[in-house]
C-alpha angles and dihedrals in degrees: 000000000000099000093175094043139056093298092067093041093054090045088058090051092049090050090053093048095048092051092045084066094054096059095033086080091057092048092049089047096050097042104035122353101057092051097038094052098028093241122169121232089251092054092049089045087060090060090050093047098048089065090053092044097056090037089057095044091050094046101089094043085048090055090052088050090052093050092048101042104022133248095278094063092043093051091049091053091048094048101046093037090054091048093054095047095045089056091046089058089080088068090071089070089067091065116119097220141027091250095052091045090052092048090051093051091048092051094048095046091047091056091046090055091056098049095045095047096097095052103095098034088049093050091048090047090051089052091051091051095043102044137048132191127021097333102087098086091058092049092048091046091049093053092050091042090055088050090055092047085058089051093047092051092052097078094060103026098044090037088055091049090052091051092050107035106011126258098277093053090046090060092051091053090048092051092052090050091052091050091052091048091050092051092049092051094047091051095049103038122091116214113250115255089246098040094157104027099164097050094088099045119117116236091255090056091056092061144128107040116258087235088070089068107096094199092057092047092051090045089053094050090049090051090052088062091050090047093056090048094052100039092053086065096040094057106027110026095090090047090048093055095040100043109019099038093031100235125159122259091257094047093047090054090052095044091049092049099052099060091043091055088049088056089054092049090051091053093053092045096042094055092049092047094049091052092051094047090049089057092049105035103024133265103288101038093041092052099040100049094064101055094037092050094042095051093049094046091047091055093053093048094047091056089050090052092049090058093056117101093185120079096224097056090042089056091049093050095043091048094055091043092054092044088055090049090048091059088070101057103081094045092050093056093041090052093048095052091044090053092045096051110179088001092058093134091057093044090051089048091053089050093049091047088061093046091052095045085060091042091047091061098049101071092049103034096045098066091041093056093040091052092055106029104015134255096287089061093050090051091047090057090057091048092053092050090051091052092051090049089055092053092055092065087072088079101036122103109180092196099051116105098354127121106290091208091065100042117113115265 
């Protein structure tokens, strides 16, 4: 894949478009659907979580698909599948009752989770095949950063579409945009030289299971803590500013956008920093220090934000917290593909399964804790998980036990 050419550029666009879809559901829920159909936060949280549930269940099979058919095919399936199902979301508005509408949304989001599951492992595998040396963390960070830019733009762009053309029509427009982005990427991307690297391996070479690698298991558990931290913000930050802090609809869109953009900036910067530190301090130390430090700092800043009664200072604290969390993204994916070697797609899928198990809990657990103990307590739980995730990096060596042929020089 041409990572310095149009193939990489269109992959960044596709990442942004696919993730625009993920949070569009939350924007539509907060601004229209919950009020229109008298749905509780817990009911709407079920719609959010079912996407993450099926996405997580399909992740490991998706990794196998990547290793068999290559990242190019897997990314095309994720892109066009997402486009079709986003457009289909508009059909839910035809339901005759709130219960049937809710059931339709759950079914559509469940299918969307399945088809988009291979996206991030496939992108990380493509990076591993297309780049050598200390440059992978930046590429992985850039892909994830572009995805978060897509998320950050959702609050205003999708919110504007809802205002202008209604929420069902906004989903149709979004689906068409994703389809066009998928076609542009497929036309511009060159297949990696080793598009199906596991196909020729003998059975003995495919053993033992990747789950026997302690470093990958610890990495996955750590990523679960980061996943909970991030998804709390993805699904509830706009609601927090609008309902808990009493901001207007326009202000809540802005205050939700700023921290999410800070997360994207952290992803770009963290990948670059990890690559530079690897060159200076060695592969393991240079890679580990960025995610461990980012997770710990993010936990402290999140607690500081939870203590703020004013929206402006909360935005500042949350923005720095998410920027710190963003530093970790590129190193996580670089570590996973290094540990997976020629099964990098499967290793990335295992990593993302952990991240989404953590993310799966956040939409449901957050309103439950806040209802009983208040929102500061629900944010403190996310901070604690982030801190524990940082500690786990003490025992992770990304270059122990992986395929030596695919380790950075």
